LOMIMI-445681 format. One record per residue: x, y, z of N, C-alpha, C, O in turn; residue in three letters. Coordinates in steps of 0.02 Angstrom, whole numbers, plus 50000, padded with zeros to 5 digits. Each point is the difference from the previous one (the first is absolute). Layout:
XYZXYZXYZXYZALA...
This chain:
482554998650187500534998350046499784995450049499655003550036MET500364989949990499664996850062500565001050025500575001549981THR499014996750094500385003350056500734992350015500605000050013PHE499134997349981500614995349976500665001249973500544998550026LEU499365004449917500425000449930500415007250054500584999850021LYS498955005449989500325006150032500434998850093500335003750036SER499444990149969500375000350068500795000150015500295001950051LEU499984995449889500825000050000500165007250002500325002550046PRO499425001449896500085007650009499955003150039500295005449999GLU499244992150065499705004050061500394997650038500035003250052LYS500384991349945500474997450044500615003950000500175003250050ILE500154996649898500605004949956500005005050027500445000850041ARG499045005249947499835005650016499725002250053499785005749998THR500154990650063499685001450070499544999549997499894998650059GLY499615001349917499255003149995499654995350037500114994149989GLN499475007650054499604994850047499594995549968499865000349940PRO499904994650106499804993549978499454998450033499995004050047VAL499534992449956499524996550056500334995750031500304995149976PRO499645007550106500204996950070500144991349961500534997449982TRP499095001250016499924992349989500534997049951500314994950014TYR499765009049921500594998349956500545002350038500464995850003ILE499665010550033500554999850030500374996150051500604999350007ASP498764997550035500374994050046500154993749972500354995750027ALA499285004049903500054993149976501014999649972500424995650008ALA499605010749963500485000449964500595000350076500464996050011LEU499395008350020500564999350070500174992950020500564998150016ALA498834998049982500174991750007500644997549987500424997050035ALA499565005249897500394996049933500685003150034500434995649999GLY499845011450035500545001449991500444997450040500595001649990SER499274993850065500364995850045500394994049960500574998050011PRO498984999649940500154993349935500615003549963500504996649994VAL499515008049987500335000949928500655002150037500504997849973TYR499665007350104500435000050036500384995050018500615000350008ARG498894992450003500524995250030500204996249949500384995450017LEU499465005049915500484998049945500505002949990500434996549973GLY499785011350043500455001550012500424999950043500584999749981MET499345000450068500344996850067500434993649988500584999250020PHE499014995849938500414992850003500375001149937500404995549989LEU499585009249964500404999949956500715001550019500544997749981ARG499235008650078500865003850034500344995650044500555001550023SER499094992149992500364994950027500634996049961500474997250027LEU499415003549903500364994049956500675005650005499945006050009GLN500644990749983500535002949995500145002349914499914995849956LYS500315011650026500125002049935500744996349955500594999950018PRO499134997849929500664995549982500415007249943499745004349964VAL501064993850057500285005549992500304998249909500214994349999LYS499845008449946500244998449950500735002449969500265004150038VAL500014994949924500755002350005499885005749905500244999949943GLU499205004550102499965005149948499585006850019499504998250030ALA500525006649966499905007550009499155000950019499675002149953ARG499944996650108499364999249987499665007750009500125003350051VAL499414999549891499685005550038499364998949978499814997549947ILE499645005950133499554997549999499525005949989500205005150029SER499324995649942499505006149993499304997250022499794995049972PHE499825008450081499404998650009499635005950054500275005150022GLY499124992749989499635002450018499804998350076500304995150023ASN499175008650027499714997750048499295000649984499564998850041LEU500355003049904499225000149989499774996449928500375000549951THR499174996850048499624995049948499845007249950499825005650018ALA500294992249926499985005249935500535002449976500574998650018GLY499265005649934500875004949973499965004350041499525002350030GLY501374999449971500225005150033500425003149951500355004450024THR499724994749911500435002049943500664997150018500535003149999GLY499404990550017500734995650012500274997149940500554997350000LYS499115003049950500444996749928500285006549974500444997849963THR499585009150031500465002749978500544999750040500525001249969PRO499594997550100500435001150042500524992649972500604999949987ALA498914994850011500604993649971500235002149939500594999049988VAL499105003549976500245000949923500645004550022500574997749996ILE499305008650026500595003950021500584998550018500515002449974GLU499494992650080500594996550044500394994149938500614999549994ARG498854996149963500374995449951500335005449944500524998349971ALA499295005750019500425004649963500665002750023500515000649967GLN499385000950095500495000850009500634994650015500615000649991GLN499024994450035500554994750034500384997749917500614998849996GLU498945000949945500254997349945500645004449971500554998049979ILE499135009750030500635005249968500634998150057500595000149980ALA499284998450078500684997350029500324994849990500544998850027ALA499134996649925500384995249966499734992050027500344994949991GLY499135005050035499674992750040499674999049969499865004349958ASN499824989750043499614994449958499594998950060500174997350053ARG498995006449920499605000550056499424995549990499844999349941VAL499754996950110499364997049976499535002950065500185000750058SER499215000549915499495002050045499684994050017499914996049954VAL499875002350111499744994050016499215003150025499905004350043LEU499664992549920499345001250004499574996150017500204994249996THR499035006550031499554995650009499554999149920499654995749973ARG500575009850014499615001149916499455000250010499694995549972GLY499835010050076499155001050005499785001449919500315002549953TYR499074995150054499725001649922500214995649951499825000349941GLY500524996150081500164993949935499454996150002499734998750054ALA499974998449877499514996649998500154991849962499584995949983THR501075003950013500234992149966500224997350059500395003150036ASN499374990349979500184995750057500614996749989500094996249952GLN500335005250089500634996650004500274994950051500584998150009ILE498695000050031500094998550066500695002450051500135005850016GLY500234988350001500645004650056500545001049968500505002150029ASP499504996249889500735001249966500205007250016499605004050026LYS501174997849954500255006050010500005001449933500404996449971VAL499225008649980500235004049939500475003850002500135003950046VAL500174995549904500635005549995499785004949927499774997149952PHE500345010950046499735002949932500635002849988500365000850049ALA499845000749899500395004549971499575004249936499464998349975THR500985007750009499765004549957499804996149928500514998549968ALA498995000050007499814999049937500014990250006500014996349952ASN500005001850112499704992550004499244998350005499585004050021SER500264989049956499504998550014499395002250053499415001749993GLU501004997550055499815000850061499885009850015499715002150051SER500435000249921500125007550037499575003550000500105005950013SER499144991349970499325001949994499775002250071500284997950051ASN499275006049951499584999750058499604994650027499914999050060ALA499854997749893499484995250005500454993950043499714996050037ALA500965004149952500374995350026500415002950064500124996150046THR500045009049958500385003550070499895002950014500355003550037ILE498924998049942499545007650053500315007049964500565001049977GLY498895003150029500225008249967500425002450041500435002449964ASP499724998650092500535004150025500724997049979500455003849978GLU499654988150030500414998249964500265002149925500515002749979PRO498934995049991500015002749916500235007850002500465001049960ALA499415002950064500155006650006500715000950033500385004149974LEU499734994050054500905000950027500364997849931500405003349967ILE499354989950020500624999749935499855001149941500324998549950LEU499045004850056499995005449913500495007250017500305003349957ARG499704998750134500285006550001500924998350011500405004549992ARG499824988450028500684997550020499944993349966499834994650024VAL500395007249896500024992249987500504996049995499994994949965PRO500555007150074500474996150023499934996150064500494996650018GLU498995003550017499904998650065499804991249985499904998249942VAL500074997350112499774992949971499245002450068499985003350052VAL499644993549917499295000350049500034992450013500084995949955ILE499835002350120499924994250020499354999350037499975002950055ALA499604994349927499464998150029499714994050034499994994649971LYS499775006350090499824994850033499725001550087500065005350032GLY499654988549988499905001850074500624998850031500125004150045ALA500394990949943500414997950065500675005549938500204999149942ASP499935005850107500395005349971500724998250025500475003649983ARG499614992550046500484996150034500444995649935500574999649977VAL498854998150014500294993449927500155004949946500384998649953ALA499365006550052500115005349921500495003250015500375002249956ALA499774998850111500675005150008500644996649980500495002449972ALA499384989450054500794996349977499964998449939500544998749974ARG498825000849982500174998649937500075005249958500124998849941THR499825009150084500295003049953500725003050010500375003749966ALA499654993750083500855000550011500474992849962500555000649973MET499134994150033500244994349953499944999849935500424998449959GLU498955003550032499804999149920500375005249950500344998949950GLN499505007350081500045007149967500485004450029499935006149996HIS500564991250034500575004550032499975007750035500435004550000ALA498764995050035499875003650041500335002550078500054996250048CYS500125010049953500225002550063499765004450029500305001750051ASN499225001149934499645005250027499114997749989499704998849947VAL500015001350128499364995449976499585004850036500105001050060LEU499325002949899499485004250032499324996150011499574997549964ILE500545003250090499244996550035499205004749986499795004850034LEU499984993149926499445005849994499374996950050499834994250011ASP499945011750011499474996750046500164995950057499654995550022ASP501045006950005500214995150060500025000650064500284995850035GLY499375010249994500205002450062499594992350057500184997850055PHE499445001049913499704993650047500394993949982499924995250037GLN500445004449917500214993549971500624996950052500574999349979TYR499365000150049500644999650086500324995349983500494999850037LEU499524994149911500194995549996500785001149965500434996150021GLN499775008549932500525000949972500335007650027499825005649984LEU500714992350058500155005850034500365004549941500204997749947ALA499835008150070500285007749950500475003650026500124999850061ARG500185003749898500585004250032499645007549991500165004350042ASP499524997049922499495005850029499214998849980499774997549949GLU499905005050107499324998150003499435009449986499745003650044ASN500274997149904499815008249982499104997450011499714995349973VAL500065008850064499255002050012499785006349960500185005850008LEU499254991049934499815003749964499315004950048499644995650023VAL500125010349994499505001650026499735005449957500385004349978VAL498974995850009499575002949971499645007450049499565000050043ASP500945006749923499735005150054499475002350006499875004250044ALA499694993349909499075001549977499624997250057499545003050027THR500734990049996499574997750035500634992350026499984994349977ASN500425007950069500714996750029499604993750040500334994850001PRO499085004950029499954994650050499224998549992499734995450030PHE499925009249924499244998350005499585001550058500015005750024GLY499534988750007499765003150074500274997550053499695000150054ASN501144996349938500234998350051499974991750009500464996450020GLY499015001949962499974992650016500354995749942500165001849943HIS499894992550086500474995149968499204995849956499445000350024VAL500724996549915499464997149955499914994850034500464997050027LEU498775000649977499585004349944499595004650024499535001649964PRO500565001950108499575006550003500345005549974499745005449986ARG500994992850006500445008049974500334996449936499854994449979GLY500625010049996500364998149962500864997349997500374998049956ILE499705003350123500604999450033500124991149972499534996349987LEU501165001950010499974992949976500334997750082499964994450025ARG500385011950007500054999150079500095004550025499965005049964GLU500174995850094500075007550046500455004449969500414998549956PRO499485007950073500515004849970500594999250017500415001149956ILE499824996950112500554998350045500484996249950500615000750001ASP499014994649952500454994449960500505004949955500504997149978SER499435009750008500345003549957500585002450025500385003949970ALA499744992750108500784999550029500584995549961500615000750007SER499064994449951500564996249954500165002149935500324996549960ARG499475009150029500315004749948500565002749998500175004450040ALA500244993149906500725006050027500035004849949500535003149994THR498844998649956499965007249954499224998349990499694994849991HIS500115012950016499415000249999499785005249941500395004749991ILE499034995149969499835003049941499355002250001499524996350003LEU500445011249996499295002050004499825003149925500305004549970LEU499034991050006499835003949936499485003149995499554998050036THR500335006649928499665003049967499665006250051499425001450013HIS501285001750012500005005550047500005005949977500115004750039CYS499764996649892499625005149958499245000850033499755005650005ASP499974989750012499424999450002499685002650050499405001349989ARG500865000150075499955001450062500555005650010500495002049969VAL499105000050106500345008950021500704995650034500124994450023THR500345013949958500694996550041499834997550077500244994950024ASP499395008750004499724997950077500024994250004500334996850040ALA499185000349902499854992350024500604995449983500084994450026GLU500385008549923500564995749986500495001350054500304994850015VAL499915011750029500324998850054499744994950039500344995250015ALA498915005750006499794996150069500164992249973500314996750041ALA499555000449903500114994849981500614996849997500114994150014LEU500405011349962500764997150023500155000450086500394995950024ARG499295009050018500184999950071499604991950033500214996150042GLU499395003949931499604993450012500504991449985500054995050037ARG500185006249908500494995049984500664999050019500334994850002LEU499875013350018500675001750030499964995450059500364995150009GLN499095007250035500094998250072499904991150001500254997450050ALA499464998249905500164992949975500674998649989500374998450047ILE499835002149894500635000849979500465005949997500095003749952CYS500304996750130500335008050006500394999149945499925004849962PRO500584990050010500575002749975499934995949916500454996949972ASN498875004350003499684996749929500155007749961499755005350018CYS500624994149938499875005649941499244999949978499734994749986PRO499985010450011499395001549964500025003449932500155006050001ILE499724991149937499955003749941499365003549984499504996850017ARG500375009649949499475001249992499754999649904500455002149964THR499024996050005499884999749935499535003549992499695003350042THR500224996249888499515000549948499894996249967500474996149994TYR498935002249963500034996949932499955006649960499605004650003HIS501114994049945500075004949953499684996649937499974993949996ALA499805010149954499734997349936500794998649953500485003950002PRO499504991049966500574996749973500104999949935500505001349968ASP498904996750015499734997649918499504998549974499614996850036ALA500235004249915499284998449960500084997549960500435002749966LEU499264990550000500174996449936499094997749992499515000350037TRP500654996949874499304997750000499964991649995500344995649972ASN499175004550064500074992550021499884993849946500124994150009VAL499615009049936499884995549943500614998649968500144994049994ARG500325010749981500794998949979500595002050032500554999049974ASP499365004150088500735001950046500255005050002500405002050042GLY499215002749878500465004850002499945005650059499535000650040SER501135003649955499905004250065499515007349958499915002549945PRO499944998250113499775008450006500145004050025500454997350032LEU499555008249985500075006450037499615002450066499425002049996LYS500854997750054499405001450055499495005549987499414999750018THR500955007149941499665005149986499374998049955499555004149991VAL500434989849983499424998249972499265001450032499485002549978THR500744994450094499295000750037499855006950015499425000950020LEU501005004949975499765004850020499365004349975500005002749945GLN499494997750097499435002849953499434995749996499415001250013GLY500934992349964499644994149983499414999050026499985000750061ALA499334997249903499744995650050500084993650000500154996849949ASP499745000150122500274992050005499594997650037499655003550037VAL500294988049958499744996650024500504995950045500424996949967VAL499635002550088500464997650040499644992350018499424999250019ALA501034996249970499644991550004500784997950053500595001849995VAL499164995150037500474996050041499724994650046499414999750015CYS501174995250009499634994450045500664999450046500404995250000ALA499635009650031500675001050059499785001950061499465002950001ILE500814996350046499825001150081499905006550016499625001350046ALA500695003549918499775006350031499975004949928500505002849979ARG498794997749985499805002149942500115007149997500155003649953PRO499724998050127499925010450005500755003249980500065005749978GLU500544989250032500685002249998499915000249918499945005849981SER500054990249976500015000549940499515006049985500315005349997PHE499274995149996499495008349979500285002750039499505003250016VAL500994999350028500265006050015500665000749952500245005249978ALA499984988650014500645001449942499815001649947500405003249966THR499154995950014499685001549922499945006850023500415003849974LEU499214998550064499795006450002500625005150017499995006149989GLU500534990450039500605005050014500375000549921500505003649994SER499254993149952500435002049945499295003749961499974998549940LEU499535005550080499625003049961499394996149960499715002549952GLY500154991250075499514995349969499185002550027499855003850047ALA499914994249927499185005450018499744991650003499904997149947ASN500015000050108499764993750022499234999249976499615001150047VAL500154997649907499244999349993499564993250025499404999050012VAL501044998049988499684992550039500474995350046500604999249985GLU499144998250062500504995250022499744991549992499434997550006ARG500935000849987499654991649989500554995650054500604999049991ARG499034999350057500544996550060499874993250006499414998249995TYR501064997450015499784992750011500534997050040500565002549998PHE499324992050042500614997450055500584999549967500165000449940PRO500204998550124500735001949959500144991649995499794995450035ASP500655004649910500124994249971499504998549948500104994649971HIS499465008450013499354996849956500135001149929500405003749971ALA499174992250009500195000149911499435005849979499394999750009GLN500975005549962499575004849978499524997349930500324998249951ILE499005001750047499584997949946500205004249954500265005550010PRO499574991049917500115004949934499615006950016500285005450005PRO499074993550002499545004250010500255005450042499955006049985ASP500274992250057500235008950036500575003349965500315004850023ALA499784992449922500785002649958499725002849938500345001149950LEU498905000350055499705004049933499825006650032499855000750059ARG500215005149884499835005550034500205005149932500444998549960SER499215006950038500125004149946500695006350037500175005349974SER500074992150084500675005150012500354994450017499884994050003HIS500765010950013500604995050009499854995950065499805003250049MET500274990849955500044995350058500864998450013500404997549960MET499745005250116500554999750012499924994150086499675000650051VAL500834994349926500204995950056500664999850017500505001449968VAL499384996150108500774998850016500354994849972499704995249976THR501025005350023500504994549976499754993650024499864995449963GLU500115004550089499714993550035499424997249967499984993949999LYS499675008449982499244999149961500334999249938499814994849974ASP500635008449991500174997449935500254994049984499864997349946ALA500604999650109500244994049980499574994249996500234994749980VAL498955006250043499694996150019499424999049914499664995149985ARG500435010949981499484999949963500364995649947500594998350006LEU499035000249945500024996849935500035006049943500275005550012GLY499454992949930499865003349941499525006750033499534998250036GLN500515006149959499675008150001499955003749940500404999849953VAL499035004050052499895006049965500405005250000500305001950050SER499775001349882500365007150016499775003750042499394999450010GLU500955005150025499715005650042500164996650070499745002950047GLY500654991349969500044998050065500845000650020500454996349980VAL499595008150055500755001150035500114997950075499604999450046VAL501024999949951500204997550085500585006050014500435002349963ALA499344999450115500375003850023500594996350061499864996150046LEU500715006249938500494996950034500345006550043500105005749980GLY500104990850104500105003950033500824997450037500294994649995ILE499915011650040500574997150041500005004050052499635004850011ARG500994991950036500015004050053500315006549999500534999949969LEU499345004850052500335007450029500095000950060499554998050036GLY501025005249995500075002650059499495008250018500005005249968ASP499684993250087499615003950028500435005250056500274997050047TRP499795008049951500345004350037499505000150079499435002350004PRO500914995150046499645000250055500314997450057499714999950054GLY
C-alpha cells in the first residue's frame, strides 16, 4: 500500500504523519470550516411533516444505517408514511440535479441509481419511499405532495442545515468518536466537537467493542456539551444471514466454527470482522476495499465461504455459490 493510499486510514486512526503533510492538511481545515459557516447563515426551511435527522460529526461510517432502518420500521408500525431523504452516496448512474424516487420493486430501486445504503434501507423496509437528490428540501416537498409522506427521515443530515428538523439524532462511534480531534482534512471531524450541542438525541454505537470506562467517559464528555440530551448506548447485533445468489435465508449458526473470508467495502471493516468472530466464525482472510467501492469479481472467489455485508451485497450482480451476506440491527448495550 502506497503512502497516499494509506493516508486516510492514518488520519482516521490518529496515526502520526510527516510534519509537512500535517501542515498542508491543517491549512485546508479553515477552508472546510468556512463552507459550514456559510451554510449556517441560511434560514432552515420548515415543512409540514415530521423531520427526523440522523447524522455524524465525523466522516466515514458510524453505524448510522441500522439506526435509520430501525426508526423507519417504528414509524411505519405506527401507521405513518415514511420517506428517507438521501444524497445516495455510491450511486453510479448519472441523473444530474433531478430528485429520484424509489419504492420496492421499482426500476430505480437498485444501488447504482440510489446508492448502496438507500438500496439496503429499501430492502429491509420495503414500505418506505427513498428520495435521492442533493436538494433535500425539494425532495421533502415532493415526497409530501406526490407520495403523501408525513414522516421524513433525513439520512446523513447533521450538516444539512437547509431543512429544519424536529429531531436531530447524532450517531457517534464509541470506538473512534472524534478521530484525532481535528476537522477535515487534517482529521475526520466534519465540524468541531462542540457542534454536538445541536443534537436532540445521541446514539452511541459499537459500545461492545470498548470498555465500560470508555463508554462512561464518552457519555460524560457528550453530556457536558448537551446537558439535557438523552444518550442511548448500542451495539451491532447479528440479525440475518442470506445467500447472495438467490436471497435464500440461512441461520447465523452456519458461521459457527466455519473458515470464512471477510470481504467488504465499508468505512469500518474491523467492526464487520468483530461481528463475524462473535458468531464463532474463523476469519482466515480479510479483503478490504474503500467505502462504497464496487467489489471486483475476483475478490469473491475462494474455496472458503465468502461473507460480505448487506451494504456490499446490494451492489453485487450475479455471484457464485458460497457468497453470503450478514445483516445487522441495533441492539441496546447496558451502560
